[in-house]
C-alpha positions as CSV (number, residue, x, y, z in Angstrom):
1,M,-4.4,-39.1,35.8
2,K,-4.6,-39.6,39.4
3,K,-0.9,-40.7,39.5
4,C,-0.2,-37.3,38.1
5,F,-1.7,-35.4,40.8
6,L,0.7,-36.3,43.7
7,P,3.7,-34.5,42.3
8,F,1.6,-31.5,42.0
9,A,0.4,-31.7,45.8
10,A,4.0,-32.3,46.7
11,L,5.0,-29.0,44.9
12,I,2.3,-27.1,46.8
13,F,3.7,-28.7,50.1
14,F,7.4,-27.8,49.5
15,T,6.6,-24.3,48.5
16,A,3.9,-23.4,51.3
17,T,4.0,-23.1,55.2
18,A,2.4,-22.9,58.6
19,F,1.9,-20.7,61.7
20,S,-0.9,-21.4,64.0
21,Q,-0.4,-24.4,66.3
22,V,-2.1,-26.0,69.4
23,M,0.2,-24.1,71.7
24,Q,0.9,-20.5,70.7
25,E,4.0,-20.0,72.4
26,A,6.9,-22.2,73.9
27,G,6.3,-23.6,77.4
28,I,4.6,-26.2,79.5
29,K,0.9,-26.5,80.4
30,N,-0.8,-28.9,82.8
31,T,-4.6,-29.1,82.9
32,A,-5.9,-31.4,85.9
33,W,-9.6,-32.1,86.2
34,S,-11.8,-34.0,88.8
35,G,-15.4,-34.2,88.7
36,L,-18.6,-36.4,88.6
37,G,-22.0,-36.5,86.8
38,M,-25.3,-38.5,86.7
39,P,-28.6,-38.5,84.8
40,I,-31.7,-37.0,86.4
41,A,-34.3,-39.8,86.6
42,D,-36.0,-41.9,89.1
43,G,-33.5,-44.5,90.7
44,A,-30.5,-43.0,88.6
45,G,-27.2,-43.4,90.2
46,L,-23.8,-42.0,89.7
47,H,-22.8,-42.1,86.1
48,F,-19.2,-41.1,86.1
49,Y,-16.5,-39.8,88.5
50,G,-12.6,-39.6,88.5
51,V,-9.8,-37.5,87.4
52,T,-7.7,-36.7,84.0
53,D,-4.6,-34.9,83.5
54,T,-3.4,-33.3,80.3
55,L,0.3,-32.4,80.0
56,Q,1.2,-30.2,77.0
57,A,4.7,-28.9,76.0
58,R,6.2,-26.8,73.2
59,I,9.8,-26.4,72.5
60,D,11.3,-23.8,70.0
61,I,15.1,-24.4,69.1
62,D,16.7,-22.6,66.2
63,R,14.7,-23.3,63.2
64,F,12.7,-26.2,64.8
65,T,9.6,-26.5,66.8
66,L,8.5,-29.6,68.6
67,E,5.2,-30.1,70.6
68,G,3.3,-32.8,72.1
69,M,0.6,-33.8,74.6
70,V,-0.3,-36.8,76.6
71,S,-3.7,-37.1,78.6
72,W,-4.1,-39.7,81.3
73,G,-7.1,-40.6,83.4
74,A,-8.5,-42.5,86.2
75,L,-12.1,-42.9,85.5
76,A,-15.1,-44.9,86.6
77,V,-17.9,-44.7,84.0
78,D,-21.2,-46.5,84.0
79,Y,-22.4,-47.9,80.7
80,E,-24.4,-50.9,79.2
81,R,-23.2,-53.8,77.4
82,D,-23.9,-57.5,76.7
83,T,-21.8,-59.2,79.2
84,D,-23.1,-62.6,78.9
85,G,-23.9,-62.9,75.3
86,D,-27.7,-63.3,75.5
87,G,-28.2,-60.2,73.2
88,D,-29.5,-58.1,76.2
89,T,-27.5,-55.2,77.7
90,D,-26.4,-55.8,81.2
91,E,-25.5,-52.8,83.3
92,V,-22.0,-52.4,84.4
93,D,-21.4,-50.8,87.8
94,I,-18.8,-48.0,88.4
95,D,-17.1,-49.6,91.3
96,Y,-13.7,-49.5,89.7
97,F,-11.1,-47.1,88.1
98,Q,-9.6,-47.5,84.8
99,F,-6.1,-46.0,84.5
100,G,-4.3,-45.2,81.3
101,N,-3.7,-43.0,78.4
102,S,-7.2,-41.8,77.6
103,D,-9.4,-39.7,75.1
104,Y,-12.0,-39.1,77.9
105,N,-12.8,-35.6,78.8
106,P,-15.8,-34.2,81.0
107,L,-18.1,-33.5,78.0
108,K,-17.6,-37.0,76.6
109,A,-18.3,-38.7,79.8
110,H,-21.2,-36.4,80.3
111,Y,-22.9,-37.6,77.1
112,Q,-22.6,-41.3,77.5
113,I,-26.0,-41.9,78.9
114,S,-27.7,-45.3,79.2
115,D,-31.2,-46.2,78.1
116,N,-30.3,-47.0,74.5
117,K,-33.2,-47.5,72.6
118,V,-33.2,-48.8,69.0
119,Y,-36.3,-49.1,66.6
120,T,-36.0,-51.4,63.6
121,G,-38.4,-51.3,60.6
122,T,-38.7,-53.4,57.5
123,I,-38.5,-51.6,54.1
124,R,-39.2,-53.7,51.1
125,G,-36.9,-56.4,52.4
126,S,-34.2,-54.3,54.0
127,N,-33.6,-53.1,57.3
128,R,-33.7,-49.5,58.8
129,V,-32.5,-48.7,62.3
130,F,-33.6,-45.8,64.2
131,N,-31.5,-45.0,67.3
132,S,-32.7,-42.5,70.0
133,W,-29.5,-42.9,72.0
134,A,-27.1,-39.9,72.2
135,Y,-24.2,-40.2,69.9
136,T,-22.7,-36.8,71.0
137,A,-19.6,-38.8,72.2
138,T,-18.3,-38.6,68.8
139,N,-19.0,-34.8,68.6
140,T,-16.8,-34.4,71.8
141,L,-13.8,-36.7,71.1
142,Q,-10.2,-35.5,71.7
143,D,-6.9,-37.0,71.1
144,S,-5.3,-38.9,74.0
145,Y,-2.0,-37.5,72.7
146,Y,-0.6,-35.6,69.9
147,V,3.2,-35.0,68.5
148,N,3.9,-32.2,65.9
149,F,7.3,-31.3,64.4
150,L,7.8,-28.2,62.4
151,F,10.8,-26.9,60.3
152,H,11.2,-23.1,59.5
153,P,13.6,-23.0,56.5
154,I,13.3,-19.3,56.2
155,K,11.2,-16.4,57.8
156,D,7.5,-17.0,57.5
157,I,7.7,-20.3,56.0
158,D,7.1,-23.5,57.8
159,L,7.0,-27.1,56.9
160,G,5.3,-29.6,59.3
161,I,4.3,-33.2,60.1
162,G,2.0,-34.0,63.0
163,T,-0.9,-35.9,64.7
164,K,-2.5,-32.7,65.4
165,L,-1.0,-29.6,63.4
166,N,-4.1,-27.5,63.9
167,W,-3.7,-25.3,61.0
168,K,-6.8,-23.4,60.3
169,V,-8.1,-20.3,58.7
170,G,-11.1,-18.0,59.6
171,P,-13.9,-18.5,62.2
172,A,-16.2,-21.4,62.7
173,P,-18.6,-22.7,65.4
174,R,-16.3,-23.9,68.3
175,Y,-16.2,-25.6,71.6
176,G,-14.8,-22.3,73.2
177,A,-11.6,-24.2,74.3
178,W,-9.9,-27.5,73.8
179,L,-12.0,-30.2,75.2
180,W,-9.6,-30.8,78.1
181,E,-9.7,-27.2,79.1
182,P,-12.0,-25.5,81.5
183,D,-14.0,-23.3,79.0
184,A,-14.9,-26.2,76.7
185,H,-18.8,-26.3,76.0
186,V,-20.9,-28.0,73.3
187,R,-20.5,-27.2,69.7
188,Q,-23.3,-26.4,67.4
189,G,-25.8,-27.0,70.2
190,G,-24.5,-30.6,70.7
191,F,-25.9,-32.4,67.8
192,S,-25.2,-36.1,67.8
193,T,-23.3,-37.2,64.7
194,A,-21.2,-40.1,63.4
195,Y,-18.5,-37.8,62.1
196,D,-15.1,-37.7,63.9
197,D,-13.3,-34.6,62.8
198,R,-10.2,-34.9,65.0
199,N,-8.3,-36.1,61.8
200,G,-11.1,-35.8,59.4
201,A,-12.6,-39.3,59.4
202,Y,-16.1,-40.5,59.1
203,C,-16.8,-43.1,61.9
204,D,-19.4,-45.8,62.3
205,N,-19.5,-45.6,66.1
206,K,-18.3,-49.2,66.4
207,N,-14.5,-48.4,66.1
208,L,-13.7,-45.0,66.9
209,N,-10.0,-45.5,66.9
210,K,-9.9,-47.4,63.5
211,T,-6.9,-46.8,61.1
212,Q,-7.7,-43.7,59.0
213,T,-7.2,-44.0,55.3
214,Y,-7.9,-41.7,52.5
215,S,-11.4,-43.1,52.0
216,T,-12.5,-42.3,55.5
217,Y,-11.9,-38.4,55.1
218,K,-15.4,-38.0,53.9
219,Y,-18.2,-36.2,55.9
220,R,-21.8,-37.5,55.2
221,P,-24.9,-36.0,56.7
222,D,-26.6,-38.0,59.5
223,A,-29.9,-39.2,58.6
224,P,-32.9,-38.2,61.0
225,G,-33.5,-41.1,63.3
226,S,-29.8,-42.3,63.2
227,A,-29.4,-40.8,66.7
228,D,-31.4,-38.8,69.0
229,V,-30.9,-35.3,67.8
230,V,-29.0,-34.9,64.4
231,G,-28.2,-32.0,62.2
232,F,-24.4,-31.4,62.5
233,V,-22.4,-30.0,59.6
234,H,-18.7,-29.9,59.2
235,Y,-16.7,-26.8,58.8
236,A,-13.4,-27.5,56.9
237,N,-11.4,-24.5,58.0
238,R,-9.1,-26.6,60.0
239,Y,-7.4,-28.0,57.0
240,A,-4.2,-29.5,58.6
241,K,-5.0,-32.0,61.3
242,T,-3.3,-35.4,61.2
243,A,-1.2,-34.6,58.0
244,M,2.1,-33.1,56.6
245,G,2.0,-29.8,55.0
246,G,3.2,-26.2,54.8
247,R,2.0,-22.7,54.9
248,Y,3.3,-19.3,54.1
249,H,2.6,-16.1,56.0
250,Y,3.1,-12.5,54.6
251,N,2.8,-9.2,56.6
252,N,4.0,-5.8,55.4
253,G,2.0,-3.9,58.1
254,D,-1.0,-3.1,55.6
255,L,-1.4,-6.5,53.8
256,K,-1.5,-9.7,55.5
257,F,-2.2,-13.1,54.2
258,E,-1.6,-16.8,54.6
259,V,-1.7,-19.7,52.3
260,G,-1.2,-23.3,53.0
261,A,-1.7,-26.8,51.9
262,A,-1.6,-30.4,53.7
263,I,-1.7,-34.0,52.5
264,P,-3.7,-35.8,55.1
265,Q,-2.9,-39.1,56.6
266,G,-3.7,-42.3,54.6
267,T,-3.3,-40.4,51.1
268,N,-1.8,-42.7,48.4
269,T,-0.4,-42.4,44.9
270,D,-3.6,-44.0,43.3
271,D,-6.0,-41.7,45.3
272,P,-4.2,-38.5,46.1
273,V,-5.8,-35.9,48.3
274,V,-4.6,-32.4,49.5
275,N,-6.3,-29.8,51.6
276,L,-6.0,-26.1,51.1
277,G,-6.3,-23.1,53.1
278,L,-6.2,-19.3,52.4
279,E,-6.7,-16.1,54.6
280,V,-6.4,-12.6,53.3
281,S,-6.6,-9.5,55.5
282,P,-6.4,-6.3,53.3
283,I,-7.2,-4.0,56.2
284,K,-6.6,-4.3,59.8
285,E,-10.4,-4.7,60.6
286,L,-11.2,-7.2,58.0
287,S,-10.2,-10.7,57.2
288,L,-11.4,-13.2,54.5
289,A,-10.8,-16.9,54.6
290,A,-11.5,-19.9,52.3
291,A,-10.5,-23.6,52.6
292,Y,-11.2,-26.9,50.6
293,E,-10.8,-30.4,52.3
294,G,-10.4,-33.4,50.0
295,L,-9.3,-32.0,46.7
296,G,-8.8,-34.9,44.4
297,Q,-11.4,-37.0,45.8
298,D,-15.3,-37.2,46.1
299,Y,-17.0,-35.8,49.0
300,G,-14.8,-32.8,49.2
301,N,-15.6,-29.9,51.7
302,F,-15.6,-26.2,51.0
303,Y,-15.5,-23.5,53.7
304,S,-15.5,-19.6,53.5
305,G,-15.5,-17.1,56.3
306,L,-15.0,-13.6,57.2
307,T,-14.1,-11.6,60.4
308,F,-14.7,-7.8,61.1
309,D,-12.6,-6.9,64.1
310,F,-13.0,-3.5,65.8
311,T,-11.6,-4.8,69.2
312,Q,-14.9,-4.1,71.1
313,F,-17.2,-5.5,68.4
314,I,-16.2,-8.5,66.5
315,L,-18.4,-10.0,63.8
316,E,-17.7,-13.7,62.5
317,A,-19.6,-15.3,59.7
318,Y,-19.0,-18.6,58.1
319,L,-20.2,-20.9,55.3
320,A,-19.9,-24.7,54.8
321,I,-20.7,-26.8,51.6
322,D,-20.0,-30.3,52.2
323,A,-20.1,-33.8,50.6
324,I,-19.4,-32.1,47.1
325,G,-19.2,-34.5,44.2
326,G,-20.2,-37.5,46.1
327,D,-21.0,-40.6,43.7
328,S,-22.0,-43.3,46.3
329,Y,-25.7,-44.2,47.1
330,Y,-27.7,-45.3,50.0
331,I,-31.3,-47.0,50.3
332,N,-33.6,-44.4,51.3
333,G,-36.9,-44.7,53.5
334,T,-39.0,-46.4,50.6
335,G,-36.3,-48.6,49.4
336,E,-35.1,-46.5,46.4
337,R,-31.6,-46.3,45.5
338,T,-30.7,-42.5,46.3
339,K,-27.4,-40.5,45.7
340,Q,-25.7,-39.4,48.9
341,P,-26.9,-35.8,49.7
342,M,-24.7,-32.8,50.1
343,A,-25.0,-30.6,53.2
344,Y,-24.7,-26.9,53.9
345,G,-24.1,-24.8,57.0
346,T,-24.2,-21.0,57.6
347,G,-24.0,-19.1,60.8
348,A,-22.5,-15.9,62.7
349,A,-21.2,-14.8,66.0
350,I,-20.8,-11.4,67.4
351,T,-18.3,-10.7,70.1
352,L,-18.9,-7.6,72.5
353,N,-16.1,-6.5,74.8
354,I,-17.5,-3.9,77.1
355,D,-15.3,-3.0,80.1
356,K,-15.1,-6.1,82.2
357,V,-18.0,-7.8,80.5
358,T,-17.8,-10.1,77.2
359,L,-20.9,-11.5,75.3
360,R,-20.7,-13.7,72.4
361,P,-24.0,-14.8,70.7
362,E,-24.0,-17.1,68.0
363,A,-26.4,-18.8,65.8
364,G,-26.6,-21.1,62.9
365,I,-28.7,-23.2,60.2
366,N,-27.8,-26.3,58.7
367,F,-29.7,-27.8,55.8
368,F,-29.5,-30.6,53.4
369,E,-29.8,-31.5,49.7
370,N,-32.0,-34.5,50.6
371,K,-35.5,-33.2,50.2
372,H,-36.7,-35.2,53.2
373,F,-34.3,-33.8,55.6
374,T,-35.7,-30.6,57.2
375,P,-33.1,-27.8,58.3
376,A,-31.4,-27.9,61.9
377,F,-30.9,-24.8,63.9
378,F,-28.7,-23.7,66.7
379,G,-27.9,-20.9,68.9
380,G,-25.7,-20.0,71.8
381,L,-24.5,-17.3,74.3
382,W,-21.1,-17.0,75.9
383,A,-20.8,-14.5,78.8
384,E,-17.8,-13.5,81.1
385,L,-17.8,-11.0,83.8
386,G,-14.5,-10.0,85.6
387,I,-15.6,-9.3,89.0
388,T,-11.9,-8.6,90.3
389,K,-8.6,-9.1,89.0
390,E,-8.6,-12.6,90.3
391,F,-12.2,-13.8,90.0
392,A,-14.3,-14.0,86.9
393,F,-17.8,-15.5,86.3
394,K,-18.4,-17.2,83.0
395,A,-21.4,-19.1,81.4
396,Y,-22.5,-20.7,78.4
397,G,-25.9,-21.7,77.2
398,S,-27.2,-23.1,74.0
399,F,-30.4,-24.3,72.3
400,A,-30.6,-26.7,69.2
401,V,-33.5,-28.0,67.0
402,G,-32.5,-31.2,65.0
403,S,-33.5,-32.4,61.6
404,K,-36.5,-34.6,61.0
405,D,-37.6,-36.7,58.0
406,N,-40.7,-35.1,56.6
407,R,-41.9,-38.5,55.6
408,W,-42.5,-39.4,59.3
409,D,-45.9,-37.6,58.8
410,D,-47.0,-39.7,56.0
411,D,-49.1,-42.9,56.5
412,T,-47.9,-44.6,53.5
413,Y,-44.3,-44.3,54.7
414,Q,-45.3,-45.4,58.2
415,R,-46.9,-48.7,56.7
416,A,-43.7,-49.0,54.6
417,I,-41.2,-49.0,57.6
418,G,-43.8,-50.6,60.0
419,K,-43.4,-47.8,62.7
420,D,-45.9,-45.2,64.0
421,T,-43.8,-42.1,63.4
422,E,-46.5,-39.4,63.1
423,D,-45.4,-37.9,66.4
424,W,-41.6,-37.9,65.7
425,T,-39.9,-34.7,65.3
426,G,-36.2,-33.5,65.0
427,G,-35.8,-33.4,68.7
428,H,-34.2,-30.7,70.6
429,I,-31.2,-30.1,73.1
430,I,-30.9,-27.4,75.9
431,S,-27.5,-26.9,77.7
432,A,-26.4,-24.6,80.4
433,R,-22.9,-24.3,81.8
434,P,-21.9,-21.7,84.5
435,E,-18.3,-21.3,85.6
436,V,-16.3,-19.5,88.2
437,E,-12.6,-18.8,87.7
438,F,-10.1,-18.0,90.3
439,K,-6.5,-17.0,89.2
440,I,-4.1,-17.9,92.1
441,N,-1.3,-16.2,90.4
442,S,0.3,-15.8,86.9
443,Q,0.9,-19.5,86.7
444,H,-1.9,-21.3,88.6
445,T,-5.7,-21.1,87.9
446,L,-8.7,-22.9,89.5
447,D,-12.0,-23.3,87.6
448,A,-15.4,-24.7,89.1
449,Y,-18.2,-25.4,86.9
450,F,-21.7,-27.0,86.6
451,N,-23.1,-28.6,83.4
452,F,-26.8,-29.3,82.7
453,E,-28.1,-30.9,79.7
454,H,-31.6,-31.7,78.6
455,R,-32.2,-33.7,75.5
456,K,-35.3,-34.6,73.8
457,A,-34.9,-37.4,71.1
458,F,-36.8,-37.5,67.7
459,D,-39.1,-40.2,69.2
460,G,-39.9,-38.0,72.2
461,N,-37.6,-39.9,74.7
462,K,-36.3,-37.4,77.1
463,R,-32.9,-37.4,78.9
464,N,-31.7,-34.9,81.4
465,C,-28.2,-35.2,83.0
466,W,-25.7,-33.0,85.0
467,S,-22.0,-33.0,85.8
468,T,-19.7,-30.9,87.9
469,G,-16.0,-30.6,88.6
470,I,-12.9,-28.5,89.1
471,Y,-10.1,-27.6,86.8
472,W,-6.5,-26.7,87.9
473,T,-4.3,-25.2,85.3
474,Y,-0.6,-24.4,85.5
475,K,1.5,-22.9,82.9
476,T,5.2,-22.0,82.8
477,K,6.0,-18.2,82.7
């Protein structure tokens, strides 16, 4: 039966198309960054410093589009590892730069904080690990490069293949910009997660660059205690990432719609997978979108969203239903074999454009089918003030409350795992990021920022850190 599915997917591919891309127009763009950061603690030293440079290009020739990016860095990052094989972590100083093609960005370096604390409890002969370290590095991963190739056989139809097609429909919680760009900030309040959504892969934090196969294109909720503050839910509106696919766009002035499909990297004829996306705008002010990631496999992800756009007032709302139809199991806190739970997310953002002021408050709630996982909440505010034609002040702040295991309050559960969890909570995160932008001319822009982060893990362990830096952005006319 599965073998019969791939020709159907191929039919969708060859009759569909694509429009949105990483770069929206032809040209060259270069984003250079230099900065540093460190924890706020007694005796804390510099955590990272260095430079990164990201070069992007898009070329449109006849019926073809080629776009790519490469990111290079010279970074010195402080981290801990076992250097002598004795089982203990040994601090590594940042007295040297490492050059090369890099997936580092200011947000990722900002989060890789030392003080890794791991707790292990025995549960009826099995082990359970609670990790209070921040795994947010996996929520701020970017590509070290990408290459996309598109063919436009006729008007409004595109066929594409690439490592970062970036075909998406509708709104969703976002970073504010690409992670290598000045306006990038935390997403969903900065929840830690083991899910790598650059190309739709579930990662185990041990090998973030492992080969992506069809079986890794599955989101699973992060269990409370698996990292410092968890509660992330994946929104599947970006349905073509590392993939080949197609999309069709129709626009007659009154009615607009886009429909597309993509076959993700690693799909095979025994276990075929296809992702679908649809967006319809029946009137100028309203847009409706839906997507499904992983059709043909377990743990599919459904997305829907809507946008009311009145120029000065924009309302965006979104819904995610993840890990649909999963059939695998895990050992829960009391040693019972339990089916992997689904996850749900919903939220909204409002954008207000008033003269030279832009405000964008957002909020969301993520909750889980597992009855022991409490809901997680996040909220944020983006503000932008145009002071003059050249100067602008920008700022983003957010707050997040993580998911906890409600059994942590139970004495029987505490005895079962051998840990005192009575005072454990879901933890919380507070983030603030002011920024100043100076437009030198139509091609050159400088941005300076300061980023502060406070994280209180589920076990009460607190971490504060800051980072600062300057971006220089150049783009061709």
